[in-house]
N, CA, C and O of each residue as an XYZ file, in Angstrom:
364
protein
N     111.360     60.449     97.033
C     109.949     59.858     96.904
C     109.733     59.525     95.293
O     110.136     60.367     94.490
N     109.128     58.357     94.823
C     108.706     57.692     93.706
C     107.608     58.378     93.167
O     106.864     58.993     93.930
N     107.380     58.358     91.817
C     106.468     58.964     91.170
C     105.275     58.151     91.767
O     104.291     58.804     92.111
N     105.259     56.872     91.916
C     104.105     56.178     92.460
C     103.431     56.629     93.684
O     102.231     56.890     93.759
N     104.395     56.711     94.758
C     104.181     57.124     96.044
C     104.010     58.596     96.172
O     103.781     59.061     97.288
N     104.120     59.540     94.905
C     103.866     60.932     94.984
C     102.340     60.917     94.676
O     101.612     61.654     95.340
N     101.819     60.128     93.715
C     100.430     60.114     93.148
C      99.704     59.517     94.387
O      98.612     60.034     94.622
N     100.093     58.559     95.195
C      99.267     58.039     96.111
C      99.009     59.180     97.436
O      98.007     59.324     98.136
N     100.234     59.854     97.461
C      99.970     60.894     98.521
C      99.076     62.076     98.071
O      98.760     62.943     98.886
N      98.703     62.116     96.897
C      97.904     63.234     96.349
C      96.189     62.529     96.697
O      95.174     63.222     96.647
N      96.197     61.455     96.944
C      94.886     60.698     96.876
C      94.190     60.320     98.415
O      94.959     60.107     99.353
N      92.980     60.262     98.586
C      92.502     60.320     99.924
C      92.107     59.012    100.078
O      91.726     58.323     99.132
N      92.185     58.574    101.382
C      91.434     57.257    101.584
C      89.874     56.820    101.096
O      88.989     57.588    101.475
N      89.527     55.839    100.418
C      88.112     55.743     99.796
C      87.025     56.270    100.851
O      86.018     56.801    100.384
N      87.177     56.146    102.434
C      86.314     56.056    103.297
C      85.946     57.285    103.453
O      84.883     57.539    104.019
N      86.832     58.340    102.937
C      86.562     59.900    103.126
C      85.788     60.505    101.846
O      85.654     61.720    101.695
N      85.313     59.586    100.974
C      84.453     60.021     99.670
C      83.279     60.469     99.929
O      82.520     59.527    100.155
N      82.680     61.659    100.017
C      81.415     61.975    100.001
C      80.612     61.290     98.888
O      79.469     60.934     99.171
N      81.022     61.097     97.814
C      80.275     60.443     96.676
C      80.228     59.032     96.853
O      79.224     58.469     96.418
N      81.020     58.412     97.348
C      80.941     56.862     97.664
C      79.709     56.788     98.898
O      78.716     56.079     98.737
N      79.889     57.498     99.957
C      78.813     57.477    100.737
C      77.516     57.787    100.513
O      76.582     57.173    101.029
N      77.383     58.848     99.659
C      76.092     59.382     99.171
C      75.386     57.872     98.223
O      74.202     57.534     98.210
N      76.390     57.281     97.602
C      75.538     56.499     96.550
C      75.269     55.228     97.578
O      74.230     54.573     97.494
N      76.341     54.925     98.597
C      75.770     54.011     99.355
C      74.652     54.058    100.083
O      73.973     53.050    100.274
N      74.334     55.291    100.588
C      73.098     55.463    101.585
C      72.006     55.182    100.212
O      71.098     54.369    100.385
N      72.113     55.755     99.108
C      70.989     55.670     98.312
C      70.723     54.300     97.993
O      69.555     53.912     97.962
N      71.849     53.380     97.707
C      71.517     51.923     97.423
C      70.750     51.376     98.647
O      69.759     50.664     98.484
N      71.206     51.707     99.864
C      70.597     51.153    101.022
C      69.064     51.633    101.056
O      68.272     50.944    101.700
N      68.742     52.449    100.584
C      67.507     53.131    100.940
C      66.744     52.399     99.731
O      65.569     52.077     99.911
N      67.295     52.160     98.657
C      66.424     51.545     97.354
C      66.272     50.280     97.710
O      65.163     49.831     97.419
N      67.262     49.277     98.432
C      67.121     48.233     98.873
C      66.265     48.098     99.867
O      65.502     47.132     99.874
N      66.246     49.054    100.885
C      65.062     48.755    102.080
C      63.600     49.052    101.593
O      62.584     48.597    102.118
N      63.649     49.805    100.613
C      62.363     50.206    100.022
C      61.520     48.924     99.166
O      60.364     48.502     99.150
N      62.860     48.570     98.455
C      62.172     47.404     97.564
C      62.021     45.975     98.521
O      61.064     45.215     98.372
N      62.773     45.808     99.211
C      62.959     44.656     99.717
C      61.833     44.404    100.943
O      60.997     43.505    101.031
N      62.083     45.400    101.756
C      61.249     45.303    102.917
C      60.085     46.362    103.416
O      59.532     46.363    104.516
N      59.853     47.301    102.266
C      58.878     48.150    102.119
C      58.784     48.943    103.698
O      57.693     49.144    104.231
N      59.765     49.245    104.175
C      59.849     49.855    105.459
C      59.728     51.374    105.353
O      59.372     52.095    106.285
N      60.043     51.771    104.185
C      60.023     53.538    103.936
C      58.757     53.610    103.540
O      58.310     54.748    103.396
N      58.043     52.693    103.320
C      56.499     53.248    102.501
C      55.749     54.334    103.162
O      55.024     55.097    102.523
N      55.946     54.418    104.633
C      54.982     55.098    105.199
C      55.828     56.840    105.086
O      55.255     57.929    105.083
N      57.132     56.597    105.015
C      57.751     58.221    105.109
C      57.962     58.403    103.549
O      57.631     59.563    103.304
N      58.301     57.871    102.574
C      58.500     58.062    101.193
C      57.308     58.259    100.287
O      56.292     57.637    100.596
N      57.279     58.923     99.364
C      56.024     59.098     98.560
C      56.198     57.891     97.870
O      57.078     57.066     98.116
N      55.073     57.779     96.728
C      54.860     56.330     95.793
C      55.808     56.333     94.773
O      56.057     55.294     94.161
N      56.567     57.772     94.431
C      57.057     57.827     93.167
C      58.729     58.052     93.740
O      59.580     58.754     93.194
N      58.850     57.436     94.683
C      60.446     57.310     95.421
C      61.464     57.151     94.389
O      62.425     57.919     94.375
N      61.332     56.161     93.464
C      62.237     55.719     92.463
C      62.663     56.809     91.332
O      63.779     56.904     90.820
N      61.447     57.663     91.040
C      61.588     58.662     90.076
C      62.516     59.912     90.948
O      63.357     60.592     90.360
N      62.205     60.077     92.428
C      62.901     61.118     93.009
C      64.428     60.588     92.975
O      65.303     61.377     92.617
N      64.757     59.290     93.335
C      65.999     59.009     93.439
C      66.588     58.963     91.925
O      67.769     59.295     91.829
N      66.056     58.672     90.980
C      66.447     58.725     89.521
C      66.944     60.081     89.078
O      67.945     60.288     88.392
N      65.955     61.135     89.654
C      66.223     62.575     89.187
C      67.261     63.324     90.128
O      68.020     64.159     89.635
N      67.293     63.031     91.457
C      68.218     63.486     92.186
C      69.617     63.209     92.609
O      70.509     63.957     93.010
N      69.551     61.672     92.371
C      71.052     61.132     92.499
C      71.959     61.695     91.395
O      72.836     62.509     91.686
N      71.802     61.355     90.364
C      72.610     62.084     89.202
C      73.006     63.604     89.622
O      74.187     63.937     89.530
N      72.125     64.440     90.036
C      72.484     65.722     90.246
C      73.338     66.076     91.630
O      74.033     67.080     91.782
N      73.154     65.164     92.467
C      74.125     65.033     93.657
C      75.330     64.470     93.161
O      76.360     65.113     93.366
N      75.396     63.487     92.601
C      76.833     63.098     92.011
C      77.561     64.166     91.121
O      78.740     64.455     91.325
N      76.747     64.792     90.036
C      77.417     65.640     89.277
C      78.078     66.729     90.459
O      79.295     66.916     90.490
N      77.212     67.373     91.355
C      77.893     68.402     92.255
C      79.072     67.930     93.024
O      80.040     68.679     93.158
N      79.060     66.759     93.531
C      80.159     66.255     94.304
C      81.620     65.941     93.014
O      82.843     66.006     93.142
N      80.960     65.690     92.148
C      82.076     65.546     91.309
C      82.723     66.925     91.028
O      83.951     67.009     90.997
N      81.909     68.052     90.814
C      82.445     69.306     90.484
C      83.276     69.617     91.676
O      84.397     70.030     91.380
N      83.008     69.524     93.015
C      83.978     69.733     93.967
C      84.957     68.923     94.265
O      85.939     69.384     94.846
N      84.892     67.573     93.934
C      86.063     66.725     93.962
C      87.427     67.429     93.466
O      87.570     67.891     92.335
N      88.468     67.444     94.541
C      89.747     68.051     93.960
C      90.662     66.511     94.184
O      91.826     66.519     93.783
N      90.277     65.603     94.633
C      91.317     64.454     95.129
C      90.694     63.183     94.349
O      89.511     63.039     94.038
N      91.714     62.337     94.116
C      91.353     60.982     93.821
C      91.496     59.860     94.888
O      92.222     59.924     95.880
N      90.676     58.800     94.525
C      91.113     57.745     95.991
C      91.996     56.895     95.816
O      92.401     56.375     94.776
N      92.388     56.716     97.197
C      93.619     55.614     97.561
C      92.914     54.508     97.761
O      92.023     54.598     98.606
N      93.058     53.492     97.225
C      92.440     52.076     97.708
C      93.648     51.248     98.231
O      94.817     51.381     97.870
N      93.212     50.464     99.048
C      94.148     49.538     99.662
C      94.951     48.648     98.533
O      94.323     48.339     97.521
N      96.199     48.262     98.663
C      97.051     47.410     97.361
C      95.966     46.305     97.062
O      95.654     46.316     95.871
N      95.299     45.349     97.812
C      94.703     44.162     97.480
C      93.452     44.726     96.539
O      93.193     44.071     95.529
N      92.780     45.740     96.786
C      91.827     46.059     96.172
C      92.395     46.388     94.648
O      91.822     45.920     93.665
N      93.164     46.942     94.573
C      93.729     47.321     93.401
C      94.311     46.139     92.617
O      94.245     46.230     91.391
N      94.794     45.196     93.074
C      95.113     43.902     92.702
C      93.921     43.224     92.046
O      93.857     42.796     90.893
N      93.001     43.207     92.981
C      91.467     42.495     92.571
C      90.937     43.180     91.519
O      90.504     42.523     90.572
N      90.877     44.527     91.493
C      90.213     45.403     90.135
C      91.183     44.912     88.851
O      90.624     44.630     87.791
N      92.472     44.827     88.949
C      93.164     44.727     87.931
C      93.056     43.357     87.564
O      93.039     43.309     86.334
N      92.981     42.286     88.034
C      92.595     40.839     87.944
C      91.242     40.932     87.085
O      91.212     40.380     85.986
N      90.395     41.456     87.454
C      88.852     41.577     86.843
C      88.973     42.320     85.615
O      88.445     41.980     84.557
N      89.514     43.099     85.747
C      89.751     43.928     84.036
C      90.598     43.492     83.221
O      90.719     43.906     82.068
N      91.374     42.470     83.827
C      92.249     41.635     82.731
C      93.450     42.464     82.539
O      94.153     42.167     81.573
N      93.860     43.579     83.380
C      95.079     44.058     83.437
C      96.067     43.429     84.308
O      95.583     42.795     85.245
N      97.120     43.450     84.233
C      98.129     43.037     84.956
C      98.785     44.309     85.977
O      98.945     45.473     85.608
N      99.078     43.817     87.198
C      99.294     44.606     88.196
C     100.891     45.195     88.033
O     101.675     44.253     87.921
N     101.500     46.418     87.996
C     102.543     46.603     87.963
C     103.399     46.109     89.256
O     103.003     46.381     90.389
N     104.727     45.285     89.005
C     105.326     44.956     90.215
C     105.794     46.048     90.980
O     106.162     47.060     90.383
N     105.842     45.984     92.401
C     106.405     47.164     93.361
C     107.902     47.205     93.338
O     108.507     48.041     94.009
């Protein structure tokens, strides 16, 4: 097993990340509230204040319990490398 494949073996797939799912849920809720006002009857008027206070705390707690990195598909790693100006290592 090469060093690269050994590192990949220690990582979990991105879709098993609680941190990503919590942040996606927060983004969807904020978008719904901002664009459609569908949550106005359910959430209080200071909804954004609660999101701004609670989301960083949830992210910090999830970061503390995180034990593995994320494994992204190869095409995503290439795309991120291109955006950041880095060259992807040849396989």
